[in-house]
Residue, then its C-alpha position, 0 to 999 in steps of 0.5 A: x913384028x906385024x902378026x903382033x901388032x895387028x893380032x896379039x896386041x896394039x898401042x892406044x893413045x888416049x884423047x880425052x878426058x872421059x876415063x879420068x881420073x884412071x886415065x888421062x890425055x897422052x897416056x900411051x896404053x897397051x891392048x890385049x886383042x887376044x884374052x876375048x878371042x877365047x873369053x868374053x869380057x868382064x864388067x869392070x874391063x876397061x875396052x877399047x872399041x870401034x864408036x859404032x858410028x864412025x868404024x875408023x874411030x876407037x874408044x876407050x871406056x869401062x864395062x859395066x853392063x853384060x849382056x841379058x842384063x837390066x840397068x838403071x840409073x837414076x839418083x846419081x847410082x847404077x842398079x844392076x838386075x841379073x840372075x845373081x841379082x834379081x833385086x838388083x845391086x850397085x857396083x861398088x866403083x872405087x875407081x871413080x872420084x869421091x862423090x862422082x855419081x853418074x849422071x843421068x835418069x834412064x834403063x836400058x835393058x841388054x840383049x845378047x852380044x850387048x855391053x853397056x860402057x861408062x867413061x869414068x869421068x861420068x861428068x865429061x864422058x860420052x858413052x852407052x848413056x849417049x848413043x847406046x849399047x855397045x855390040x860385042x862385035x865392036x870391042x876391040x880389045x882388052x887394056x893391059x898395060x899404061x906404058x907412059x908418061x913412064x912416072x905412071x906404068x902400069x897393068x891394068x886390073x879388073x876392081x873386085x866389086 
Protein backbone atom coordinates (compact mmCIF):
# COMPACT_ATOMS: atom_id res chain seq x y z
CA UNK A 1 0.00 0.00 0.00
CA UNK A 2 2.87 2.40 0.77
CA UNK A 3 4.36 1.85 -2.69
CA UNK A 4 0.99 2.45 -4.38
CA UNK A 5 0.34 5.61 -2.33
CA UNK A 6 3.82 7.10 -2.82
CA UNK A 7 4.56 6.19 -6.44
CA UNK A 8 1.38 5.33 -8.36
CA UNK A 9 -1.74 7.13 -7.13
CA UNK A 10 -2.45 9.82 -4.60
CA UNK A 11 -5.67 11.23 -3.17
CA UNK A 12 -6.33 14.95 -3.58
CA UNK A 13 -9.00 17.13 -1.96
CA UNK A 14 -10.06 20.17 -3.99
CA UNK A 15 -10.03 23.40 -2.00
CA UNK A 16 -11.45 26.53 -3.57
CA UNK A 17 -13.48 27.52 -6.62
CA UNK A 18 -10.77 27.92 -9.27
CA UNK A 19 -11.76 24.77 -11.19
CA UNK A 20 -15.55 25.22 -11.13
CA UNK A 21 -17.66 24.00 -12.79
CA UNK A 22 -15.40 20.98 -13.52
CA UNK A 23 -14.43 20.45 -9.86
CA UNK A 24 -15.76 22.04 -6.69
CA UNK A 25 -14.32 22.60 -3.25
CA UNK A 26 -14.64 19.34 -1.31
CA UNK A 27 -14.34 17.05 -4.35
CA UNK A 28 -12.11 14.06 -3.62
CA UNK A 29 -9.92 13.02 -6.57
CA UNK A 30 -7.42 10.30 -7.43
CA UNK A 31 -4.20 11.47 -9.04
CA UNK A 32 -2.24 9.20 -11.40
CA UNK A 33 1.47 9.72 -10.64
CA UNK A 34 2.84 7.19 -13.13
CA UNK A 35 1.60 8.29 -16.58
CA UNK A 36 3.86 11.34 -16.75
CA UNK A 37 6.89 9.11 -16.15
CA UNK A 38 6.23 7.60 -19.60
CA UNK A 39 4.90 10.56 -21.58
CA UNK A 40 4.65 14.32 -21.40
CA UNK A 41 1.56 16.20 -20.21
CA UNK A 42 -0.95 17.11 -22.93
CA UNK A 43 -3.14 20.11 -23.59
CA UNK A 44 -6.49 19.91 -21.83
CA UNK A 45 -5.41 17.52 -19.09
CA UNK A 46 -6.15 18.47 -15.51
CA UNK A 47 -3.03 18.20 -13.41
CA UNK A 48 -1.96 18.55 -9.80
CA UNK A 49 1.36 20.25 -9.12
CA UNK A 50 3.50 21.92 -6.49
CA UNK A 51 2.73 25.63 -6.45
CA UNK A 52 5.93 27.33 -7.70
CA UNK A 53 5.99 29.74 -4.75
CA UNK A 54 5.62 27.03 -2.07
CA UNK A 55 6.62 23.40 -2.63
CA UNK A 56 4.35 22.28 0.24
CA UNK A 57 1.22 23.61 -1.46
CA UNK A 58 -0.55 21.70 -4.23
CA UNK A 59 -2.66 23.28 -6.96
CA UNK A 60 -5.01 21.83 -9.55
CA UNK A 61 -5.30 23.44 -13.01
CA UNK A 62 -5.82 22.60 -16.67
CA UNK A 63 -2.88 22.55 -19.11
CA UNK A 64 -3.45 25.08 -21.88
CA UNK A 65 0.02 25.84 -23.26
CA UNK A 66 2.79 23.34 -24.07
CA UNK A 67 6.58 23.72 -24.21
CA UNK A 68 7.80 25.82 -27.14
CA UNK A 69 4.45 27.48 -27.80
CA UNK A 70 3.51 31.14 -27.76
CA UNK A 71 0.14 32.22 -26.32
CA UNK A 72 -1.75 35.47 -26.54
CA UNK A 73 -4.64 36.33 -24.25
CA UNK A 74 -6.72 39.24 -25.47
CA UNK A 75 -10.41 40.16 -25.71
CA UNK A 76 -11.36 37.11 -23.60
CA UNK A 77 -9.73 34.63 -26.01
CA UNK A 78 -6.61 32.48 -25.96
CA UNK A 79 -4.67 32.14 -29.21
CA UNK A 80 -1.95 29.48 -29.35
CA UNK A 81 0.89 29.58 -31.89
CA UNK A 82 3.01 26.49 -32.55
CA UNK A 83 4.62 24.52 -35.42
CA UNK A 84 1.29 22.97 -36.44
CA UNK A 85 -0.53 26.31 -36.27
CA UNK A 86 1.93 29.12 -37.13
CA UNK A 87 -1.00 31.53 -37.65
CA UNK A 88 -2.49 30.50 -34.31
CA UNK A 89 -5.66 28.76 -33.15
CA UNK A 90 -8.13 29.23 -30.31
CA UNK A 91 -8.95 26.02 -28.44
CA UNK A 92 -12.66 25.30 -28.12
CA UNK A 93 -13.02 25.01 -24.36
CA UNK A 94 -16.39 23.26 -23.97
CA UNK A 95 -15.76 22.70 -20.26
CA UNK A 96 -16.07 26.46 -19.59
CA UNK A 97 -19.48 27.97 -18.83
CA UNK A 98 -21.10 29.54 -21.90
CA UNK A 99 -19.94 33.10 -22.39
CA UNK A 100 -17.01 32.90 -19.93
CA UNK A 101 -13.86 34.36 -21.45
CA UNK A 102 -10.28 34.36 -20.26
CA UNK A 103 -9.60 37.66 -18.55
CA UNK A 104 -6.35 39.55 -18.82
CA UNK A 105 -4.07 40.67 -21.60
CA UNK A 106 -0.84 38.73 -21.93
CA UNK A 107 1.71 37.40 -24.35
CA UNK A 108 3.45 34.25 -23.16
CA UNK A 109 6.40 32.37 -24.60
CA UNK A 110 6.96 28.90 -23.18
CA UNK A 111 10.47 27.49 -23.00
CA UNK A 112 11.38 23.81 -22.98
CA UNK A 113 9.81 22.09 -19.96
CA UNK A 114 7.36 24.96 -19.32
CA UNK A 115 3.56 24.78 -19.32
CA UNK A 116 0.82 27.39 -19.09
CA UNK A 117 -2.02 26.33 -16.79
CA UNK A 118 -5.38 27.93 -16.06
CA UNK A 119 -8.27 27.24 -13.74
CA UNK A 120 -11.62 26.53 -15.42
CA UNK A 121 -13.17 29.36 -13.40
CA UNK A 122 -11.27 32.04 -15.30
CA UNK A 123 -12.67 34.87 -13.20
CA UNK A 124 -11.61 33.28 -9.91
CA UNK A 125 -8.35 31.44 -10.45
CA UNK A 126 -4.82 32.11 -9.27
CA UNK A 127 -2.94 30.53 -12.16
CA UNK A 128 -0.18 31.08 -14.75
CA UNK A 129 -1.63 34.50 -15.58
CA UNK A 130 -0.62 35.57 -12.06
CA UNK A 131 2.53 33.63 -11.15
CA UNK A 132 3.98 32.61 -14.52
CA UNK A 133 4.78 29.43 -16.37
CA UNK A 134 4.79 26.04 -14.66
CA UNK A 135 8.00 24.02 -14.75
CA UNK A 136 7.66 20.34 -15.77
CA UNK A 137 9.47 19.27 -12.58
CA UNK A 138 6.64 20.76 -10.45
CA UNK A 139 3.95 18.49 -11.95
CA UNK A 140 2.88 15.69 -9.58
CA UNK A 141 0.28 13.86 -11.64
CA UNK A 142 -2.78 13.61 -13.80
CA UNK A 143 -6.33 13.78 -12.40
CA UNK A 144 -7.99 10.47 -13.32
CA UNK A 145 -11.06 10.01 -11.12
CA UNK A 146 -13.48 11.96 -8.96
CA UNK A 147 -14.53 9.73 -6.05
CA UNK A 148 -16.57 12.20 -4.01
CA UNK A 149 -19.30 13.29 -3.92
CA UNK A 150 -20.81 9.92 -4.82
CA UNK A 151 -23.44 11.44 -7.12
CA UNK A 152 -20.60 12.95 -9.22
CA UNK A 153 -18.22 9.97 -9.44
CA UNK A 154 -16.61 10.12 -12.87
CA UNK A 155 -13.46 9.22 -14.78
CA UNK A 156 -11.78 12.45 -15.87
CA UNK A 157 -10.88 12.61 -19.54
CA UNK A 158 -8.96 15.10 -21.64
CA UNK A 159 -11.21 17.20 -23.87
CA UNK A 160 -10.86 17.07 -27.64
CA UNK A 161 -9.85 20.43 -29.11
